[in-house]
C-alpha positions, 0 to 999 in steps of 0.5 A: 500500500505504501509502495502504491502511494509512493508511485501515485505521488511520483506520477502526480509530481511529474504530471504537475511538473509537466503542466508547469513546464507546458504552462511556462512554455505557453506563457513565453510563446504568448509574449510579443517578440520584438527585435530592436536594431539598437540597444536604446530602442530595446531598452525603451521597448522593455520599459513600455512592454514590461513582462508582455514582451521579449526583446532582443537587440541586434546591436550590443552597444559598441558597434557603429550604428550604421554598420551592425555586423549581419550575423547568421543568428539574426535571420531566425530571430527576425523570422519569428519576430512580431515587431521590428523596431528601428531608428529610421532616417536611413540609419540602418540602411547598411544592414537591416534591409538585407536581414529583413529580406532574408528573414522571409517574415511578411509581418515586419517588412518595410511598409507593414504596421509591425515595421516600427520606424521610431523617427515618425514625428521627429523633425530631422536636422541636417537634411542634405541638399544633395545625396552625392556620395562624394560627400561621404556616408550621406543620409538623405532623410537627415541626421539619424542620431536623434536618440541622443536628445532625450526629449526626442526619445519620448517620441520613440517611446510613443511610437513603440507604445502605439505599435504594441497596442496595435499588435496586442490591443487587449493589453493597451491599458498595461502598455499605456500605464508603463509608457506613462510611468517611464515618461514621468521618470524620463521627464524628471531626469531631463529636468535634472540633466538640463540643470546640470548642463545649464552653467555651461551653455555655449561650451564647444566640443568636437567629436569623431562622427556627427552623432551630437547635433541633437544633443548639443541643440537640446542642452545649449552646447555648441557642436563645433565639428567632427574629426572625420573629414566627412561622414564615414571618411577618415580625416586627412593630416591637413584636416587634423591640422586645421581642426587643431588650429581652429580649436586652439583659436576658439578655445574648444575644451572637449574632444568626444571619442565614441567607443566605435572609433580608435582613440589614437587620432582623437587623443592626438587632437585633444593633446595638441589643442589643449582639450580634454578627451572624453569617451562617450557612448552613443547607445546603452552598453557603449561603456561600462555601467550604461545598460539602460537609456537613462543610465547612458544619458546620465553618464554622458551628461555627468561626464561632460559637466565634470569635464567643464567644471574643472 
C-alpha cells in the first residue's frame, strides 16, 4: 500500500511538473517578440512592454550604428519576430534591409504596421541638399542620431507604445500605464540633466562622427565639428591640422571619442589643442555601467559637466 502511494505521488509530481513546464512554455510563446536594431530602442521597448514582451537587440552597444555586423543568428530571430523596431532616417540602411529580406517574415517588412520606424514625428536636422556620395556616408532623410536628445526619445517611446497596442490591443491599458510611468521618470531626469548642463551653455566640443547635433541643440552646447573629414571618411593630416588650429583659436575644451572609433587620432587632437578627451557612448552598453537609456544619458551628461567644471 505504501509502495502504491509512493508511485501515485511520483506520477502526480511529474504530471504537475509537466503542466508547469507546458504552462511556462505557453506563457513565453504568448509574449510579443520584438527585435530592436539598437540597444536604446530595446531598452525603451522593455520599459513600455514590461513582462508582455521579449526583446532582443541586434546591436550590443559598441558597434557603429550604421554598420551592425549581419550575423547568421539574426535571420531566425527576425523570422519569428512580431515587431521590428528601428531608428529610421536611413540609419540602418547598411544592414537591416538585407536581414529583413532574408528573414522571409511578411509581418515586419518595410511598409507593414509591425515595421516600427521610431523617427515618425521627429523633425530631422541636417537634411542634405544633395545625396552625392562624394560627400561621404550621406543620409538623405537627415541626421539619424536623434536618440541622443532625450526629449526626442519620448517620441520613440510613443511610437513603440502605439505599435504594441496595435499588435496586442487587449493589453493597451498595461502598455499605456508603463509608457506613462517611464515618461514621468524620463521627464524628471531631463529636468535634472538640463540643470546640470545649464552653467555651461555655449561650451564647444568636437567629436569623431556627427552623432551630437541633437544633443548639443537640446542642452545649449555648441557642436563645433567632427574629426572625420566627412561622414564615414577618415580625416586627412591637413584636416587634423586645421581642426587643431581652429580649436586652439576658439578655445574648444572637449574632444568626444565614441567607443566605435580608435582613440589614437582623437587623443592626438585633444593633446595638441589643449582639450580634454572624453569617451562617450552613443547607445546603452557603449561603456561600462550604461545598460539602460537613462543610465547612458546620465553618464554622458555627468561626464561632460565634470569635464567643464574643472
